[in-house]
MIDREN-305512 format. One line per field, with one value per residue (C-alpha): residue number from 1; x, y, z; residue in three letters. Coordinates in steps of 0.5 Angstrom, whole numbers, plus 500, padded with zeros to 3 digits. Example, Ala and Ser with C-alpha at 12.3 -4.5 7.8 and 13.67 -1.06 7.14 Angstrom:
<sites>
resi	[1 | 2] $
X	[525 | 527] $
Y	[491 | 498] $
Z	[516 | 514] $
resn	[ala | ser] $
</sites>
This chain:
<sites>
resi	[1 | 2 | 3 | 4 | 5 | 6 | 7 | 8 | 9 | 10 | 11 | 12 | 13 | 14 | 15 | 16 | 17 | 18 | 19 | 20 | 21 | 22 | 23 | 24 | 25 | 26 | 27 | 28 | 29 | 30 | 31 | 32 | 33 | 34 | 35 | 36 | 37 | 38 | 39 | 40 | 41 | 42 | 43 | 44 | 45 | 46 | 47 | 48 | 49 | 50 | 51 | 52 | 53 | 54 | 55 | 56 | 57 | 58 | 59 | 60 | 61 | 62 | 63 | 64 | 65 | 66 | 67 | 68 | 69 | 70 | 71 | 72 | 73 | 74 | 75 | 76 | 77 | 78 | 79 | 80 | 81 | 82 | 83 | 84 | 85 | 86 | 87 | 88 | 89 | 90 | 91 | 92 | 93 | 94 | 95 | 96 | 97 | 98 | 99 | 100 | 101 | 102 | 103 | 104 | 105 | 106 | 107 | 108 | 109 | 110 | 111 | 112 | 113 | 114 | 115 | 116 | 117 | 118 | 119 | 120 | 121 | 122 | 123 | 124 | 125 | 126 | 127 | 128 | 129 | 130 | 131 | 132 | 133 | 134 | 135 | 136 | 137 | 138 | 139 | 140 | 141 | 142 | 143 | 144 | 145 | 146 | 147 | 148 | 149 | 150 | 151 | 152 | 153 | 154 | 155 | 156 | 157 | 158 | 159 | 160 | 161 | 162 | 163 | 164 | 165 | 166 | 167 | 168 | 169 | 170 | 171 | 172 | 173 | 174 | 175 | 176 | 177 | 178 | 179 | 180 | 181 | 182 | 183 | 184 | 185 | 186 | 187 | 188 | 189 | 190 | 191 | 192 | 193 | 194 | 195 | 196 | 197 | 198 | 199 | 200 | 201 | 202 | 203 | 204 | 205 | 206 | 207 | 208 | 209 | 210 | 211 | 212 | 213 | 214 | 215 | 216 | 217 | 218 | 219 | 220 | 221 | 222 | 223 | 224 | 225 | 226 | 227 | 228 | 229 | 230 | 231 | 232 | 233 | 234 | 235 | 236 | 237 | 238 | 239 | 240 | 241 | 242 | 243 | 244 | 245 | 246 | 247 | 248 | 249 | 250 | 251 | 252 | 253 | 254 | 255 | 256 | 257 | 258 | 259 | 260 | 261 | 262 | 263 | 264 | 265 | 266 | 267 | 268 | 269 | 270 | 271 | 272 | 273 | 274 | 275 | 276 | 277 | 278 | 279 | 280 | 281 | 282 | 283 | 284 | 285 | 286 | 287 | 288 | 289 | 290 | 291 | 292 | 293 | 294 | 295 | 296 | 297 | 298 | 299 | 300 | 301 | 302 | 303 | 304 | 305 | 306 | 307 | 308 | 309 | 310 | 311 | 312 | 313 | 314 | 315 | 316 | 317 | 318 | 319 | 320 | 321 | 322 | 323 | 324 | 325 | 326 | 327 | 328 | 329 | 330 | 331 | 332 | 333 | 334 | 335 | 336 | 337 | 338 | 339 | 340 | 341 | 342 | 343 | 344 | 345 | 346 | 347 | 348 | 349 | 350 | 351 | 352 | 353 | 354 | 355 | 356 | 357 | 358 | 359 | 360 | 361 | 362 | 363 | 364 | 365 | 366 | 367 | 368 | 369 | 370 | 371 | 372 | 373 | 374 | 375 | 376 | 377 | 378 | 379 | 380 | 381 | 382 | 383 | 384 | 385 | 386 | 387 | 388 | 389 | 390 | 391 | 392 | 393 | 394 | 395 | 396 | 397 | 398 | 399 | 400 | 401 | 402 | 403 | 404 | 405 | 406 | 407 | 408 | 409 | 410 | 411 | 412 | 413 | 414 | 415 | 416 | 417 | 418 | 419 | 420 | 421 | 422 | 423 | 424 | 425 | 426 | 427 | 428 | 429 | 430 | 431 | 432 | 433 | 434 | 435 | 436 | 437 | 438 | 439 | 440 | 441 | 442 | 443 | 444 | 445 | 446 | 447 | 448 | 449 | 450 | 451 | 452 | 453 | 454 | 455 | 456 | 457 | 458 | 459 | 460 | 461 | 462 | 463 | 464 | 465 | 466 | 467 | 468 | 469 | 470 | 471 | 472 | 473 | 474 | 475 | 476 | 477 | 478 | 479 | 480 | 481 | 482 | 483 | 484 | 485 | 486 | 487 | 488 | 489 | 490 | 491 | 492 | 493 | 494 | 495 | 496 | 497 | 498 | 499 | 500 | 501 | 502 | 503 | 504 | 505 | 506 | 507 | 508 | 509 | 510 | 511 | 512 | 513 | 514 | 515 | 516 | 517 | 518 | 519 | 520 | 521 | 522 | 523 | 524 | 525 | 526 | 527 | 528 | 529 | 530 | 531 | 532 | 533 | 534 | 535 | 536 | 537 | 538 | 539 | 540 | 541 | 542 | 543 | 544 | 545 | 546 | 547 | 548 | 549 | 550 | 551 | 552 | 553 | 554 | 555 | 556 | 557 | 558 | 559 | 560 | 561 | 562 | 563 | 564 | 565 | 566 | 567 | 568 | 569 | 570 | 571 | 572 | 573 | 574 | 575 | 576 | 577 | 578 | 579 | 580 | 581 | 582] $
X	[500 | 502 | 499 | 496 | 492 | 489 | 490 | 484 | 483 | 489 | 488 | 490 | 488 | 494 | 499 | 506 | 503 | 508 | 504 | 505 | 501 | 501 | 499 | 500 | 504 | 499 | 504 | 511 | 514 | 521 | 524 | 531 | 532 | 525 | 520 | 513 | 509 | 502 | 500 | 493 | 489 | 481 | 480 | 484 | 490 | 496 | 501 | 508 | 514 | 522 | 526 | 534 | 535 | 531 | 530 | 535 | 540 | 538 | 531 | 531 | 535 | 530 | 524 | 527 | 526 | 519 | 514 | 507 | 503 | 509 | 506 | 510 | 510 | 512 | 513 | 513 | 511 | 504 | 506 | 502 | 502 | 504 | 500 | 494 | 489 | 482 | 479 | 481 | 480 | 487 | 489 | 492 | 497 | 503 | 507 | 515 | 517 | 523 | 522 | 521 | 520 | 518 | 513 | 512 | 515 | 510 | 510 | 508 | 500 | 497 | 493 | 493 | 490 | 486 | 478 | 479 | 483 | 486 | 484 | 479 | 474 | 477 | 484 | 480 | 476 | 483 | 486 | 480 | 484 | 487 | 481 | 478 | 483 | 480 | 475 | 469 | 469 | 471 | 466 | 461 | 462 | 462 | 455 | 453 | 455 | 451 | 445 | 445 | 446 | 440 | 436 | 438 | 436 | 430 | 427 | 430 | 427 | 420 | 422 | 424 | 429 | 435 | 436 | 441 | 438 | 442 | 446 | 446 | 439 | 435 | 434 | 427 | 424 | 423 | 424 | 431 | 437 | 440 | 447 | 449 | 454 | 456 | 456 | 462 | 458 | 452 | 454 | 451 | 447 | 447 | 446 | 443 | 445 | 439 | 435 | 432 | 431 | 423 | 421 | 426 | 423 | 416 | 418 | 420 | 413 | 411 | 416 | 413 | 419 | 413 | 418 | 424 | 429 | 436 | 441 | 443 | 446 | 442 | 444 | 441 | 445 | 442 | 445 | 448 | 447 | 450 | 445 | 445 | 450 | 450 | 450 | 447 | 444 | 437 | 434 | 429 | 423 | 417 | 411 | 406 | 399 | 399 | 395 | 398 | 396 | 401 | 407 | 406 | 406 | 412 | 416 | 414 | 416 | 423 | 424 | 422 | 427 | 433 | 431 | 431 | 437 | 441 | 439 | 436 | 430 | 422 | 418 | 410 | 407 | 408 | 403 | 399 | 398 | 395 | 399 | 394 | 395 | 402 | 403 | 397 | 400 | 408 | 409 | 412 | 411 | 417 | 415 | 419 | 414 | 420 | 417 | 411 | 410 | 404 | 402 | 396 | 392 | 390 | 386 | 379 | 382 | 388 | 384 | 379 | 383 | 385 | 392 | 393 | 399 | 395 | 388 | 392 | 395 | 392 | 395 | 396 | 399 | 403 | 407 | 408 | 415 | 416 | 419 | 421 | 417 | 423 | 427 | 430 | 429 | 435 | 434 | 427 | 430 | 436 | 430 | 426 | 433 | 434 | 427 | 428 | 435 | 434 | 434 | 428 | 425 | 420 | 418 | 418 | 415 | 410 | 411 | 407 | 409 | 405 | 406 | 406 | 400 | 396 | 397 | 400 | 405 | 405 | 409 | 402 | 398 | 396 | 391 | 389 | 387 | 388 | 382 | 385 | 391 | 388 | 385 | 392 | 394 | 389 | 390 | 397 | 396 | 401 | 402 | 404 | 411 | 411 | 412 | 408 | 411 | 407 | 408 | 403 | 403 | 402 | 399 | 405 | 410 | 409 | 408 | 415 | 418 | 415 | 417 | 424 | 423 | 420 | 426 | 431 | 428 | 428 | 435 | 437 | 432 | 435 | 429 | 432 | 435 | 439 | 438 | 430 | 427 | 420 | 417 | 411 | 407 | 405 | 400 | 395 | 400 | 397 | 398 | 400 | 403 | 402 | 408 | 407 | 412 | 409 | 402 | 403 | 402 | 407 | 407 | 409 | 412 | 413 | 408 | 407 | 404 | 397 | 391 | 386 | 380 | 375 | 379 | 379 | 373 | 377 | 382 | 378 | 375 | 380 | 387 | 390 | 385 | 387 | 390 | 395 | 396 | 403 | 406 | 413 | 416 | 419 | 424 | 426 | 424 | 427 | 424 | 427 | 423 | 417 | 413 | 406 | 402 | 403 | 399 | 399 | 394 | 396 | 389 | 390 | 398 | 396 | 391 | 396 | 401 | 396 | 394 | 402 | 402 | 405 | 403 | 402 | 408 | 412 | 409 | 411 | 418 | 420 | 416 | 413 | 417 | 413 | 407 | 408 | 409 | 403 | 399 | 402 | 399 | 402 | 399 | 397 | 404 | 407 | 413 | 418 | 425 | 429 | 435 | 440 | 445 | 440 | 437 | 444 | 446 | 440 | 441 | 448 | 445 | 448 | 445 | 450 | 451 | 458 | 461 | 457 | 460 | 467 | 468 | 463 | 463 | 463 | 458 | 460 | 460 | 467 | 471 | 477 | 481 | 482 | 480 | 474 | 470 | 476 | 477 | 478 | 483 | 481 | 482 | 477 | 472 | 473 | 472 | 465 | 464 | 463 | 465 | 466 | 462 | 465] $
Y	[500 | 507 | 510 | 508 | 514 | 519 | 526 | 528 | 523 | 524 | 528 | 529 | 522 | 520 | 523 | 519 | 514 | 512 | 514 | 513 | 518 | 520 | 525 | 532 | 538 | 543 | 548 | 549 | 554 | 554 | 558 | 555 | 551 | 549 | 547 | 546 | 542 | 542 | 535 | 534 | 528 | 527 | 527 | 533 | 537 | 534 | 539 | 536 | 539 | 538 | 540 | 541 | 539 | 533 | 530 | 526 | 531 | 528 | 528 | 535 | 537 | 533 | 537 | 543 | 541 | 539 | 543 | 544 | 538 | 533 | 527 | 524 | 519 | 520 | 516 | 520 | 521 | 525 | 530 | 536 | 542 | 549 | 554 | 550 | 551 | 550 | 551 | 544 | 537 | 536 | 543 | 540 | 536 | 535 | 530 | 530 | 527 | 521 | 518 | 522 | 519 | 523 | 518 | 523 | 530 | 535 | 541 | 548 | 548 | 553 | 555 | 555 | 549 | 553 | 554 | 561 | 560 | 565 | 560 | 562 | 557 | 556 | 554 | 550 | 546 | 544 | 542 | 539 | 533 | 539 | 543 | 536 | 537 | 543 | 543 | 546 | 541 | 535 | 536 | 537 | 530 | 527 | 531 | 528 | 521 | 522 | 524 | 518 | 513 | 516 | 515 | 508 | 507 | 510 | 507 | 500 | 500 | 501 | 494 | 498 | 494 | 497 | 495 | 497 | 499 | 499 | 505 | 503 | 504 | 506 | 513 | 515 | 522 | 525 | 532 | 533 | 531 | 524 | 523 | 518 | 512 | 509 | 501 | 498 | 491 | 494 | 498 | 505 | 504 | 508 | 507 | 513 | 514 | 515 | 521 | 517 | 510 | 511 | 505 | 500 | 502 | 501 | 494 | 493 | 494 | 489 | 484 | 484 | 488 | 492 | 497 | 500 | 505 | 507 | 512 | 513 | 517 | 520 | 524 | 530 | 534 | 541 | 548 | 548 | 553 | 553 | 548 | 543 | 538 | 534 | 528 | 528 | 524 | 522 | 518 | 514 | 511 | 507 | 503 | 498 | 498 | 505 | 512 | 519 | 519 | 513 | 516 | 523 | 520 | 516 | 521 | 527 | 522 | 521 | 529 | 529 | 524 | 528 | 534 | 531 | 527 | 531 | 538 | 537 | 540 | 538 | 540 | 538 | 541 | 540 | 545 | 542 | 547 | 546 | 548 | 554 | 557 | 557 | 560 | 566 | 567 | 566 | 566 | 559 | 552 | 552 | 557 | 559 | 560 | 562 | 569 | 572 | 577 | 574 | 576 | 581 | 581 | 588 | 588 | 590 | 596 | 598 | 598 | 603 | 609 | 612 | 609 | 606 | 601 | 598 | 598 | 594 | 589 | 582 | 582 | 587 | 584 | 587 | 585 | 588 | 589 | 589 | 595 | 598 | 604 | 608 | 606 | 612 | 614 | 612 | 605 | 604 | 606 | 601 | 596 | 598 | 598 | 591 | 588 | 591 | 587 | 582 | 576 | 579 | 583 | 588 | 594 | 598 | 598 | 602 | 603 | 605 | 608 | 606 | 612 | 611 | 615 | 611 | 615 | 613 | 616 | 613 | 614 | 614 | 619 | 622 | 617 | 614 | 617 | 615 | 610 | 606 | 605 | 603 | 597 | 596 | 595 | 591 | 586 | 586 | 585 | 591 | 595 | 602 | 602 | 597 | 599 | 596 | 594 | 593 | 590 | 589 | 585 | 578 | 574 | 568 | 573 | 578 | 573 | 570 | 577 | 579 | 572 | 574 | 580 | 577 | 572 | 578 | 582 | 577 | 575 | 583 | 583 | 577 | 573 | 567 | 564 | 558 | 554 | 555 | 550 | 550 | 544 | 544 | 539 | 542 | 538 | 538 | 540 | 540 | 534 | 537 | 543 | 547 | 548 | 555 | 554 | 547 | 547 | 540 | 538 | 535 | 532 | 536 | 531 | 525 | 520 | 515 | 520 | 518 | 524 | 525 | 520 | 525 | 529 | 524 | 527 | 533 | 530 | 530 | 537 | 541 | 538 | 544 | 543 | 536 | 535 | 530 | 525 | 529 | 532 | 536 | 536 | 544 | 546 | 553 | 555 | 549 | 543 | 537 | 532 | 530 | 524 | 522 | 516 | 512 | 509 | 502 | 499 | 499 | 502 | 509 | 509 | 508 | 514 | 518 | 517 | 519 | 526 | 527 | 526 | 519 | 515 | 508 | 506 | 511 | 509 | 502 | 503 | 507 | 504 | 497 | 494 | 497 | 497 | 489 | 489 | 492 | 486 | 481 | 484 | 491 | 493 | 500 | 504 | 511 | 514 | 520 | 522 | 526 | 530 | 528 | 534 | 539 | 536 | 536 | 543 | 546 | 542 | 544 | 551 | 552 | 555 | 551 | 544 | 544 | 543 | 537 | 533 | 530 | 532 | 537 | 540 | 547 | 551 | 549 | 542 | 541 | 537 | 542 | 537 | 531 | 536 | 532 | 532 | 531 | 528 | 521 | 519 | 517 | 509 | 509 | 513 | 508 | 502 | 505 | 507 | 514 | 520 | 527 | 533 | 539] $
Z	[500 | 498 | 504 | 511 | 512 | 507 | 508 | 511 | 517 | 522 | 528 | 535 | 537 | 532 | 535 | 536 | 531 | 525 | 518 | 511 | 506 | 499 | 495 | 491 | 493 | 494 | 496 | 500 | 505 | 506 | 512 | 511 | 517 | 517 | 511 | 511 | 505 | 505 | 502 | 498 | 496 | 495 | 502 | 505 | 507 | 512 | 513 | 513 | 517 | 515 | 520 | 519 | 526 | 526 | 519 | 515 | 511 | 505 | 506 | 508 | 502 | 497 | 500 | 498 | 490 | 491 | 486 | 486 | 484 | 485 | 487 | 493 | 499 | 506 | 512 | 519 | 526 | 527 | 532 | 535 | 531 | 534 | 530 | 529 | 524 | 526 | 519 | 517 | 520 | 520 | 523 | 530 | 527 | 522 | 520 | 522 | 516 | 516 | 509 | 502 | 495 | 489 | 485 | 480 | 478 | 475 | 471 | 474 | 472 | 468 | 473 | 481 | 484 | 489 | 491 | 488 | 482 | 477 | 471 | 466 | 464 | 457 | 460 | 466 | 461 | 457 | 463 | 466 | 470 | 474 | 475 | 478 | 483 | 486 | 492 | 488 | 482 | 486 | 491 | 486 | 483 | 490 | 491 | 484 | 487 | 493 | 489 | 485 | 490 | 494 | 487 | 487 | 494 | 494 | 487 | 489 | 496 | 492 | 488 | 481 | 477 | 474 | 467 | 461 | 455 | 448 | 446 | 438 | 436 | 430 | 428 | 430 | 430 | 437 | 436 | 436 | 431 | 432 | 433 | 428 | 428 | 421 | 421 | 418 | 417 | 414 | 409 | 408 | 414 | 421 | 428 | 432 | 439 | 444 | 445 | 451 | 452 | 451 | 446 | 450 | 457 | 454 | 451 | 458 | 460 | 455 | 458 | 464 | 468 | 472 | 475 | 471 | 472 | 469 | 470 | 463 | 458 | 453 | 446 | 442 | 437 | 438 | 440 | 447 | 453 | 460 | 462 | 456 | 453 | 447 | 452 | 458 | 464 | 465 | 471 | 467 | 470 | 467 | 471 | 469 | 471 | 474 | 473 | 473 | 480 | 482 | 478 | 481 | 488 | 487 | 484 | 489 | 494 | 490 | 490 | 498 | 499 | 496 | 499 | 506 | 505 | 501 | 504 | 510 | 508 | 509 | 503 | 504 | 499 | 491 | 488 | 482 | 476 | 469 | 463 | 461 | 468 | 468 | 461 | 463 | 470 | 469 | 462 | 461 | 463 | 468 | 473 | 479 | 485 | 490 | 489 | 487 | 481 | 478 | 471 | 471 | 465 | 463 | 457 | 460 | 464 | 458 | 452 | 448 | 452 | 446 | 447 | 440 | 442 | 447 | 443 | 437 | 442 | 443 | 450 | 455 | 461 | 467 | 473 | 480 | 482 | 490 | 493 | 486 | 486 | 488 | 482 | 478 | 471 | 469 | 472 | 469 | 462 | 463 | 464 | 458 | 454 | 457 | 454 | 448 | 447 | 441 | 446 | 449 | 443 | 446 | 443 | 449 | 456 | 460 | 468 | 473 | 480 | 486 | 491 | 498 | 499 | 494 | 488 | 481 | 477 | 470 | 463 | 460 | 464 | 458 | 457 | 463 | 470 | 477 | 477 | 471 | 474 | 481 | 477 | 474 | 481 | 483 | 477 | 478 | 486 | 487 | 493 | 495 | 494 | 488 | 481 | 475 | 469 | 463 | 456 | 450 | 443 | 441 | 447 | 446 | 445 | 450 | 455 | 454 | 454 | 461 | 463 | 462 | 465 | 471 | 472 | 471 | 476 | 481 | 480 | 481 | 487 | 490 | 490 | 487 | 493 | 492 | 498 | 498 | 494 | 491 | 487 | 483 | 478 | 471 | 468 | 463 | 457 | 450 | 446 | 440 | 437 | 431 | 427 | 423 | 418 | 415 | 418 | 421 | 428 | 432 | 439 | 444 | 448 | 444 | 439 | 445 | 450 | 451 | 450 | 456 | 454 | 455 | 449 | 444 | 440 | 439 | 435 | 429 | 430 | 434 | 435 | 438 | 444 | 446 | 453 | 454 | 460 | 461 | 467 | 469 | 475 | 476 | 481 | 482 | 475 | 472 | 469 | 472 | 470 | 465 | 463 | 461 | 461 | 455 | 449 | 450 | 445 | 437 | 435 | 439 | 437 | 429 | 430 | 434 | 428 | 423 | 426 | 427 | 419 | 418 | 413 | 415 | 411 | 415 | 422 | 420 | 418 | 424 | 430 | 427 | 432 | 438 | 434 | 434 | 441 | 443 | 440 | 445 | 451 | 453 | 460 | 461 | 463 | 464 | 467 | 468 | 467 | 471 | 468 | 473 | 471 | 472 | 478 | 482 | 480 | 483 | 489 | 489 | 489 | 482 | 475 | 471 | 470 | 468 | 474 | 476 | 470 | 470 | 463 | 460 | 453 | 451 | 448 | 441 | 443 | 443 | 448 | 448 | 453 | 448 | 442 | 440 | 435 | 430 | 423 | 422 | 416 | 409 | 411 | 416 | 412 | 406 | 411 | 413 | 405 | 407 | 402 | 405 | 401 | 405] $
resn	[unk | unk | unk | unk | unk | unk | unk | unk | unk | unk | unk | unk | unk | unk | unk | unk | unk | unk | unk | unk | unk | unk | unk | unk | unk | unk | unk | unk | unk | unk | unk | unk | unk | unk | unk | unk | unk | unk | unk | unk | unk | unk | unk | unk | unk | unk | unk | unk | unk | unk | unk | unk | unk | unk | unk | unk | unk | unk | unk | unk | unk | unk | unk | unk | unk | unk | unk | unk | unk | unk | unk | unk | unk | unk | unk | unk | unk | unk | unk | unk | unk | unk | unk | unk | unk | unk | unk | unk | unk | unk | unk | unk | unk | unk | unk | unk | unk | unk | unk | unk | unk | unk | unk | unk | unk | unk | unk | unk | unk | unk | unk | unk | unk | unk | unk | unk | unk | unk | unk | unk | unk | unk | unk | unk | unk | unk | unk | unk | unk | unk | unk | unk | unk | unk | unk | unk | unk | unk | unk | unk | unk | unk | unk | unk | unk | unk | unk | unk | unk | unk | unk | unk | unk | unk | unk | unk | unk | unk | unk | unk | unk | unk | unk | unk | unk | unk | unk | unk | unk | unk | unk | unk | unk | unk | unk | unk | unk | unk | unk | unk | unk | unk | unk | unk | unk | unk | unk | unk | unk | unk | unk | unk | unk | unk | unk | unk | unk | unk | unk | unk | unk | unk | unk | unk | unk | unk | unk | unk | unk | unk | unk | unk | unk | unk | unk | unk | unk | unk | unk | unk | unk | unk | unk | unk | unk | unk | unk | unk | unk | unk | unk | unk | unk | unk | unk | unk | unk | unk | unk | unk | unk | unk | unk | unk | unk | unk | unk | unk | unk | unk | unk | unk | unk | unk | unk | unk | unk | unk | unk | unk | unk | unk | unk | unk | unk | unk | unk | unk | unk | unk | unk | unk | unk | unk | unk | unk | unk | unk | unk | unk | unk | unk | unk | unk | unk | unk | unk | unk | unk | unk | unk | unk | unk | unk | unk | unk | unk | unk | unk | unk | unk | unk | unk | unk | unk | unk | unk | unk | unk | unk | unk | unk | unk | unk | unk | unk | unk | unk | unk | unk | unk | unk | unk | unk | unk | unk | unk | unk | unk | unk | unk | unk | unk | unk | unk | unk | unk | unk | unk | unk | unk | unk | unk | unk | unk | unk | unk | unk | unk | unk | unk | unk | unk | unk | unk | unk | unk | unk | unk | unk | unk | unk | unk | unk | unk | unk | unk | unk | unk | unk | unk | unk | unk | unk | unk | unk | unk | unk | unk | unk | unk | unk | unk | unk | unk | unk | unk | unk | unk | unk | unk | unk | unk | unk | unk | unk | unk | unk | unk | unk | unk | unk | unk | unk | unk | unk | unk | unk | unk | unk | unk | unk | unk | unk | unk | unk | unk | unk | unk | unk | unk | unk | unk | unk | unk | unk | unk | unk | unk | unk | unk | unk | unk | unk | unk | unk | unk | unk | unk | unk | unk | unk | unk | unk | unk | unk | unk | unk | unk | unk | unk | unk | unk | unk | unk | unk | unk | unk | unk | unk | unk | unk | unk | unk | unk | unk | unk | unk | unk | unk | unk | unk | unk | unk | unk | unk | unk | unk | unk | unk | unk | unk | unk | unk | unk | unk | unk | unk | unk | unk | unk | unk | unk | unk | unk | unk | unk | unk | unk | unk | unk | unk | unk | unk | unk | unk | unk | unk | unk | unk | unk | unk | unk | unk | unk | unk | unk | unk | unk | unk | unk | unk | unk | unk | unk | unk | unk | unk | unk | unk | unk | unk | unk | unk | unk | unk | unk | unk | unk | unk | unk | unk | unk | unk | unk | unk | unk | unk | unk | unk | unk | unk | unk | unk | unk | unk | unk | unk | unk | unk | unk | unk | unk | unk | unk | unk | unk | unk | unk | unk | unk | unk | unk | unk | unk | unk | unk | unk | unk | unk | unk | unk] $
</sites>
């Protein structure tokens, strides 16, 4: 063994013990006659001391050659430390070194291996293996492990069985681009990497597995952002002989378990709101309910008052910002400029100051009197000292713009507290969405989502009004999980393919294996998938998922550490019967 103990476990009870440690040199302090070295491993830091009067001369001189990140092994005696450090578990002791072995020397790292580093994101991504040595990244990966273990424990205790499904599958239309893999043995044909194990987990239900889960990699070739990666991890689950309520109860329980075991927080209530309510009240289907600022629709009070901008709008809607009535004109103009940015796209914004004396001052006083503005305040639940911001235009676009403003203001006001957790369910999603360019409907979730039985008749007449047996778990303004009750009979599945624009031949070519399976006794079933990366980041109090992934990609989908993706040589292309046309 290279070590008898790790660098985080020794304390005063070990004084006078002979020990062997191994790790990396964090830093050294050479005082001439005395040399102190901080030795680091995954578990912590232990201070080593090389004393000219007590340490072998050869060992003492060798210690002077140690550089940052050298890998070393030491043997010595645990002694009491004179200048104690109460900030670390090993701060009462140090090791008087008697033997020193340099296991590996190291180049000077391109950034400091400290909690607060001088390295920018790009350089840390390039040398990710060094970044992992830093406590913030190391602890994030350990935190992810803890969450995953609690997930496995909770689900296993409920008789869920973990089953692996294939990575090399068939390309099927599921909403995003597939990553494809050429097959050498089947010339001109390709596998696809799974966007999710959707069809396989349904087939496991047909196979009688009853309760399945898997912590599994999924792949989607889409544009990236801070909380999205081309490969991501799902907690994928499916259950047979269940209704929607059964699934909500199980995974509400899982979320409650994680919050209690990981964060020590008891959450009793998981509100349930419909998709329509979420869109009208918060402007999106993943609302952050840690704070208020609910939307107030103002058409009734704002239109037909000789203000042409509002009169021409499909929707006039506002929010009351608590305590913002004292904003200066400069601050208000800054927010107006913010909503005019291309990323938001508003053409302007109206504001109303709710004065402490109960009067109102607005940017549209020319068109609206105090009674009108009082109605605006009532509709937005504004109080004296608040500010009302109002946007108008096409309904869906305006709600999205106001939602972006709501989240920005909440961030500026410190209302999005990372240690406060507010979960909820969003239910009754539309089954279908209309693609305005093609004029065709497509599945909001996926083609296997069951419609509400009471809405089936609307498929012929008003398909856009059909609700799905679908649900999302939302936590702190992030969708952390979603699922549905599945279609489990061939006739309904064929009908769904028809309304999604598949010909019978296309449906058979893409999903014939699933349709065939349904003929052999498919049970009613449904499930849910949590996004593990995002869930872990939220529980860890972070906005981005990257530090919770060992080797993440950048915003261009590149791994700058190993320089991937990369070209392959002509011999490989020829073997795969591929010609490039660049």
